[in-house]
N, C-alpha and C positions, 0 to 999 in steps of 0.2 A: 373399500378396498383400501391393501397397506401398501405402502406408498415404495416397499424396494423391497417385494418378494425374492429377487439375487442380488446381492450386494453390488451394485453399481450401476442398477438398472430402475428405473423409475416408471409409473404411465406417463404417456405421453402427453396425456389431457394437466396434468401437474406439473407440467412443466411450465415458468412462467413466459407467457407471449401464444404460446401453442395455441391455434382452434381446434386441435383434434379434443371431438368427441368417441374417440371411438378408442373402448375398454379392452380391447383384445391390444393396442398399442403400446408398448417399451421403449426407452429410447436410454442410452450413455452416449458420453462423452470418451471421446477416444484421444487421447493426450500424444504433441506431438506426433504432427504426421509430416511426411517430408510435402513439402511443395517448393516447386523450382521457378523464381519469378527475376528481373531482370535486375539487376545490381545498381543500375544507372550508370555504368561506366561503357557501356557494349556488352557484356560478360551478360553473367546468371548466379544466383546466387542459393543456397539451401536454406529453407526457413521453415519451422518447428511453429505446426499450425493447430487448435483442434479444429475436431471433425464430431456432428450429434449422429449418430445412428440410431435409426427409427423401426422396430420389426415389429409388424402383423402376425403374430403368436397362436392365429384362426386360419390366414392364408398362407404364410411365407415370406411375403412380400415386404421387401427391405427400403431404403433410402438412405441417400446419404447426405449432409449438411452440414456447411460452411460453417463455426459459431462466426458470426461480428456483435461486438459487443455495443448495446446499444443499438442496435439495427435489426435485430431479429436475424433468424438463420435462413441461408440460400442456400436454396435446392441445387445440387451438382448432379442426383440423380436416382435409380428406382432399379431394385434388380425383381426382374418377373420370375418365379418360383415355375410357371409351367413353360417359358422360353429359357428356363437356364442364361439367363444373360442380363449385365447391366445393360442399362439406355442412358449416358449423359441427358443433363436437361440440355436442350437446344439452345434457353437462354444462353447460356453458362458452361458452352463445350469447353471455352477455353478455358475455365478454372478448371472445369475436369483432367485437362490434358495437363494443366500443371502438376497435380496431384498423384494421376495414373497412365496415362497415355507412357512407352518407353521414347518417345521420341523428344519427349522435353523432360521426363525424366528417369532415368535409367533402373532407379526402385520402386517407377511406378507399379508394373504391374506386378511383381511381390509383395506391396503394398496389400493394392487390393486385393489376393486372394488370401492373405492374411486375414483381412476384414471379416472378406464373405464366410470363410472359412470357419471362424471365432464367433463369428453374429448366428450363422447354422444351428451354430451348438445350444450355443445360448436360448434360440428362438424355441429348439425343441425341447429342453431341459423349462423353460417356463411356461411352453401349452401345459406339458403333461402335469407342472406342478398345478397348475391352474386346471386340468382332469380334477384329481384328485380332491380337489377342494370343491365342497358342497358349494358355496357361498360365490364361490368366482367362477365356480363354471356355467352354475345359470346368471349368475349377471354377463359373461363373454359369449354362451354358446360353444364354449369349448368345449370336449366330450371324447372319452379315453377314443373313439371314432375318430372325431378332426385329427388327433396327434397322428394317427396310425396314417390316414390320408394326405397331413403334410408330411409324413416321413418320406412316402412316394410317390410324393408328386416333382416331375423331373429334376429342377434343382435341385431337392434335399438329396436324389439319391445318390450321387455322389458329390466329395467334397472337391474335388479341384470340376466339375461343370463338366469334361470332354467324355466319359462315358457314361454308362447306364446301369447300373442292377436296379433286382425285381422291388430290395427293399433295404431296409439300415439295421444292422444287426447292433445287439445290443451293445458285441465286442467294438464294433464300428465306430459308434455311438463311444466308445470309453476309448477309444484311439485317438477319435479327434479332440478331446476336452484333450487329453493329455499332451499332444500337439498342440491347440491351440493357447492353453499357459505355458509350454517351452516356448514359443514364439515370444506373447507378451515379456515372460522374464526376459530374456535374450536382447530383446528393443527395449524393456520399460515404457513401453506406450499406454494401453487403452485399460479402461479398467474393467474389460471383459474378463481378469482374471479376481480374483475377491480381492479385496483390497488390505492391505494390513493392518489391523489397527492399529488408534493412536491412543498415548495416554493421558487421560480425562487433563485438562488442563488444572493447575495448581490456582487455586483461590486466593487470597486471604477474608482471612471474618471480617465477614463486615457488622457496621456499627449499627447499632441502633437509630433510625432514625425516631426525630420528636414527628406526631402526627399532621407539623403546621408543613411537612416535607413531603409528605403523602400526596398523590396524585397529583402531582406535577401538572402543571397545562401546556404542553406541546405538542408538536405535531409527531402522532406515532410510525408514518412511517411517508418516507419518499421515492420518488424513482430511483432504480437501482442503478443503472450507469444514462450517463447523458454527455454528448461531445457535439462538437462544432467544431471548424462545419462536420455535416451529418452525416459525408461520408468522408469523413477520414479513417483511411485507412491506417489501425494499429502494426500490423504485422514487418512495413517496410517503411515506415512514418514517424520520428520522434516528434515525440509531443510531453505534454507535460497534465499526470494523475495531478489529479487534486479528491486526496480522503475523508469523507464528513464524517467524525465519532462522536462519540457522549463525551464530555472533559468526566476527568478521572483524578480524580486529588490528588497527593501525595498523601496528604498526610502528616501525623505529628511528631511519628519517629519512627526507626526503619524495622521490618517484620524480625532481623538478631537480637534488636532488646538494644542495642544500638541508639545515641541520638542522633546520627546523620542518616538524613531522610535517604530515603533510595532514588538512584537515578532513573529518570524517564524513560523508556526504550524507546526506540529509533526511528519502527515500525510497529502500527497498530496490533500486532501478531495474534493475539486470539480475541484482540476485539471485532465488535458489530461496524461493520460499514454500511453507517445507514446511510450513504449516494456514493458514488463515484465520476469526476465529472472531469473527463478527455478535452483539453486542446493544442492544437501546436503551440512549441514553443515562438514566444512573441522575438521582436527585435529589441535589443539594450539591456536582456538580461545579464547581469552582475551581479556579486556578494561584497561584502563589508568585515571582515574579521578585524575586532575592536578588541582590546581591554586598558581598563580601568589603572594610569600610570598617573603620578603627583608627586611634586615634589616636596621634603618632606626638612625641619630644621629640627636640629639637636647641640642645644648651646650646653655648656660647661655643670652647669648646677640641673638642667635636665639631666644630661648622662647618669652623672652622682646619684641624683634620687632612683633614677629608672633602674642604675646599678643594684642600688639599694635596696627598693621592692620585687625587683627579680630574683636577688639571692635568699631574702624572707619566705619566699614560695618556694626556691630549690630547699630548705632544711640543712639540718648539719649544720658540715662547720662553717657554710658559705657564705651566712650573713657576716659573722666575726671577721672572717679573713677580705671580705669586699670592705667592711670599716676600716679595718686597722689598715689595707693599701691604700683606702681612700685618704686617712689621716697624710698618711708618706707621702702621696701626691702632694697635697697641700704644702707639707712642710717643705717637698722641696722646692713650689713653687711661688713661692710668699711675695713675692715683686708683682706678678700676673696675675694674683688675687684681688691682692690689693687695685691694683688697675682698673680690674676689668669690675670692682665694687664701688670704685672713686665712678669710671662710668652710667653705672645703673643708677648712680644718687643723683649728677651733676644732670644728666640726663630726665628724672623727675624731676625736677626743679627747677632748670633752667630748658628742657624740654630742645636742647644744644649736647649735640655728641661730641665728649672733647678727644677720644682716640683719632675719629674725621681729621676732626681742628686743628690738632695739635700735633697727632704722630702720623695721621696721614694714613690711619690703620683699622679695620674691625674686630671682634672680635669672632674666631672661627664657629660660627654656626652646623659646621657636618652638613654642609644641605646636600638631598644624594634623592635622586627620586624610587620613589617607593611603589610598588605593587596596593593596590588595593581593590580587585576585583572583575571578573570578566563582564564582559557586557552582553546582554542578548540583543541577536542581530533582528534582523525590520527590510522585509521585502517587500517588491514593488511590481505589480502588472496590471497591465494598462493594454485592454484589447476591443476593438471597432468590430462592431456582429451584425452581418448583413445579409439577413435570409432572403436565399433564394427560393423556398419554398413555400409551402402553407406548414410540413411538416419543418423545414426549422424554422420559420418564427416563433410556432410550438415550441422547439426543443429550446433555442436562445430564451424564452418565456420562463420556460421551467428550470433555467440554468441560475438567470437573475434571481427566480424565486427562492430557489433553495439556497444560492448564498446567504440572502435576506433573512430566508427565517431562522436558515442554522445559525450565524452569529446572533441571533437577539438573544437578551435573558428570556430566563422561563418563569413565570409565575409560578408561587410554591402553593398550594391548600388555600390558605384564607390569607393568602400575600401577606403573610409577616415576612417573609423571607424571596427571595427569589435566585434565582439557579444560575450556576454559569451557565453561559454560552455555550454550542459542541466547538468543537476545535479538530484541526484537519492535521492532516500527511500528507506534504509534497513531495512527488518527485517528479525531473526529468527522463523520459527513456527514452531507450532507443534500442529497437528491435526489441522488445516486453519487456527492459531486463534496464536497472539501474543504469544510466547514462555514466561510462568511466570517465568522459572526459568531462562534464561541468558537476558542479557545489551538489551535493547533497543535505537537504534539511531535515532542520530535527522536529517537533510536533512544533504545528503553529495554532498561534490564534488570529479569526480575522479581524482586526483591528478597525479596517474604515474599508465602507464598499460607495465608492460613488459610479454613479447613472446617470451616462448624459442622453437624454434623450432623442435630442439634437443637435447630433454632432458635426453634419453640412453647415450649421447656420439655418436650416427652415427647418418648418416644422410639414412633414409626408410621410404619407403614411397607404400601404396599400387597401385593398377594397374590406377584405375583415379587419381593420384598423391597427392592424400591428405596423410598427415602426420599422420606416426605413432601413434605418441603423441605430444601431444600439452602441456608446462607449464607454467600459466598462471599464475602474480602476481601483485594483484589489490591492489594501496597504495588510499585511501579516507578519507576524512578531515572534520570536519565539518563544516558549517558555522555561528552556534552559539555554543557557548557555553550552557551547560546545568545549568541549575536553579532549586534551592529548589520549585516553582513552577510544574515545569517542570512533577514530579513525582504525581500518584497518588491522588487525593483527593485535590492538590492546597496549599498553601499556606493557613492554617489554618484550609483546611475542615479534611472532614473525613480520618484517616491516616490507615487505615484496607491497611495493607502489600500482597497485592497478588502478587503481581510480584516483582524483581528486581529494576525495574526501570531502570534505566539509566548508 
């Protein structure tokens, strides 16, 4: 069975973590659904969350789930096509109300009607596509008769669920599709309308690898999402996001043929995320931006020789003019030059500086603080993991294992070469976006990982052997310095200071 017979919809059995074995069940992610939650100051605030809608193309039954990264989907409610109504999950009725009850969410009823109408239209479309395909029809048991019966169930006879019709005409279905696409376009919400195709990412030509660098011995797959604590809520809780990717070398030259190396991007872009770890933001966070400056001296002779050398590279009459100027300067400072030469000779013979001893003076060395280059920033985070359940203990174990294995060097085919470890993108997140009041990070290497298995001073485990606590210290270092153009607006661009930056 193809993964997507309609863009944005896939068999529910193919969804990671799904236990569905029903070939007639399809699902889609509805982006940016409005949820009303307390804001911590006695009021409420509106948050955007993703909802998964699952529909059975054979029966017309629908389910809504709140997606939770690393925790699986949370069932909110079920739609009965026979009763033509939604029934909230009793265990999650409060969450349902935050999305769809007018008492909590002024737009809740409108939001639910839009989801219901759009999903019904798509369910009928999916059922008809399956019925028209011999292989899909045989696998799911959906035929033209099934589609007709679906259209005539009470819940599918009307899009607003308030009146009953004997059948759903093709004109009505067309109108439903048009209304669905209009609503989605206005709210910029769900993938219920076909997604806009994106241009394929541009890739740089690969350099042919020697056979010694083929078949790298490395872990092929990691757990996609992990978090601690396991009930960390990313919708209104700030957190540190750690994304692990394969190391990508910069190469020897730029793609445009220049000798300047390309700058590394500050986000993963189209690179595959091997694993993502979500952690609460720890105390004591800081950043330290520094650049390398040092004192440099330049004596009279060094200045003259340097000036002549630069003039030689400049070409033309520059060398002649510089030499003539140096001769004139020498003629005008005969006594000073004699004293400087005498100082050097006496100092070499007797080890005594005659200028200091006799004149109380020194030769001007033109001391100046000069820029040597930028430095690479380092960051360190310390966490104390104290699992509260069997599931959380396994999650902590997976987090530590992923970090350890990801930062490890990779053996090449015959061990003649060693490949680079994976690298990491870090970001402080506020409402699932970069935190505007904390620093940003460039791509980092995990240079050190320290794990203390007995941070409380004594050895103690749970019944299954899991440690009571772990203390983990992660040390990261950025792969590239921070430049002026890395800040929002770039060099010479719009300098609206919407964040602290790097």
